[in-house]
N, C-alpha and C positions, 0 to 999 in steps of 0.2 A: 461184767460179763468176762468169759475165759475166754483170751486168744488161739489162735486153731491149734500154735502151741501145746497153751496147756493142755487144751483137752486131747490131744495127743497121746501128749506122755502122760496121760495121768494115769497113776499106780493102779493094779486094781484092787479092790481088798483082797477077795477072794484065792488067784492066786499065791498074794503072799504069805495068806494062811493056810495050804498049800505047805509050800514049800519051809513051812522056818518058818514064815517071816519075809522069806527073800521080795522084795520085788518085782508081778510078771503081769501080761494081758491075758484077760479072759474072751474067749472067742462073743459073747454078747461085752462085751465089754467095747470090740473093735468094732462090735457095728452099733453099739450106744453113737463114742468115738467120731463111730464116719457117718455118723446120722446131725449129729448137732456139727459134722464139720460141711455137709451137705446144708444146713443150717443156714448155717455163719457164710458160707459157697451164694447162696439164694438170696441173704440177705445185702451179699454186697453187692450180685446184680442188680439186685433191684434197686439198692445205695446207687450203678453205677448209670444204669439203665433210667434214674431219675433224673441224676446230673445231666443225662444225653439229652433224654426231651426239655426239664429245663433251659440246654446251651441250646438246642436245636430250635427251639422257643426264641428264647431272646434270639439269635442268629438269622430269623424269621423276622423278629420284631424292629433288630435292626439294617433290617433289607429294602423291611418294608420305612423306615424310616430314610433310607439313603435314597429309595426309589425315589420320597415325594419330594426329598429335596431336591433329584438334579431333575424330577416334573419341575419342581419349581424354579430351579435354576434354569432350564430350556427352557421359561415363558418367560424370567427377566432375560437372555438373551437373545430372545427373536422381539421381547419389546425390546429393546437395547436398537438389535439391527434394525430394526422399521423405525424409532426415533433418527438412527443414524441414516439412513437414506431419505428420508427425511431431510431431515435438516443438509445434505449431497445438494438435493434437491434445486432447496429453497434458496444454497447460498451458487450452485445455478446461476439457475435464476434471476437472484439478484445481481452475479455479479457481469450477465447477460443484460441486461436495465441499467448496469450503470457503464459497463464499456459503451452503446448507446448514446445514453445523456452525451462521455464524452466526445461521441464521435460528432455525434450532432453541435455540440459545442466546443469542439475543433473546426467545423464545416462552416455552423458560425460565426466562431472571429476568424478562417479564412475569408469568408464571403465580408464580413466589416472591413479586413485589410488588403483583399482587393478594389473594394470604393472609395473605402480611406486613398490608394498607389493612384487607382482611374481617376480621384477629385482633384489628389496634389497634382494629378499627370498635368487638369485643365486649367490649373492652378495655376501651373511653373508656365502654359502654352501665356492662358491672357497674359501673363508678366511680361512674359517675350518680346508678344506681338505693343503691349503698354510700349514699354523701350524702345523698340521700334520703332513704334508713333513717333514718343515724342525724340528721340535721338534724329528721325528727321526732319522735327521741327525746329531743331535745334541748330540742324546746321541752314534748313530753313532760312530761317532768321542769321545765324552765323554772314552765310548770301546775303540778305537781307542789310544786315550792317554793313557788310563790307560793302556793301555795293554805292551804300549812305553816304559809305566814308571818301570813296572815289569820286561823289559826289559831288561831298563838301568839303573835298583839296582841289577840285575842279573848278568850284564857283570863287572857290578863294585864288586862288593862281589868276581866274580870269578878272575876278573884285582887282585883286591889288593891279595884273597888269594896267586893269584902267584907270586906275589913278592916278598908278603911274605915270601911267602918258596922259591922261587930264591935266590932274594938279604937277608936275614933274618941274611949273616953274610958278607957279601960282601958291604952293604950300607950301607955309614955313619950314625952317630942320624939323624944331621945335614936332610939330604936328605929326609930319613927317615919320618924327619920332616915335610919338606917340599910336600912329594907325602901322605901325611896321610892331611892334608893343602887340597894340590887340592882334596883327595879326600870327604871328606868336604864339600870346595866347590862344590860341584857338587850335592853331598843327600839334598844342601839347595836346588839345584836351580831346584832339583827335585820337591820338597817339595815345589819350590815355583807356578811348573809348573803345581803342582798337583790343586791349589789350586782354 
């Protein structure tokens, strides 16, 4: 197919014959050229319109696809937001439940601690009372022992004086020494008991 310039510049044979072979333009040739140019321009416009229509169709198709993708993305985002909200609520509930359990455990241990303190105080008080009782018993026993020791010493002194008085002249020196040794032995035993 001839291009626009080829049609426009194509020499006319009629004018060439009249002017002795020189190329020229005939009015009918100009009309034919204009008609050909119009046909070429029309074909170009039809082609351009077709391209524009195809481009518009493709743009609408792309717009439709992206609208669908956007709707799907919006749906996914909404589902994710719902899931996140549910997870946050569940996490909050679990945290509150854990905090309540922790408070219950802390309160239980605090109660047990206070009970142990009370039991310990009672045990200490009982031990102190028992210690005081035992100390009183020990002091009482020490007093009784001291009293017995004094009584024993008095009896020993009384017996010694009595025997010295009665047997002063009757007793041989060896027997007297033996009795004195016995008395000394009894005194040392008394001293040992005092310690």
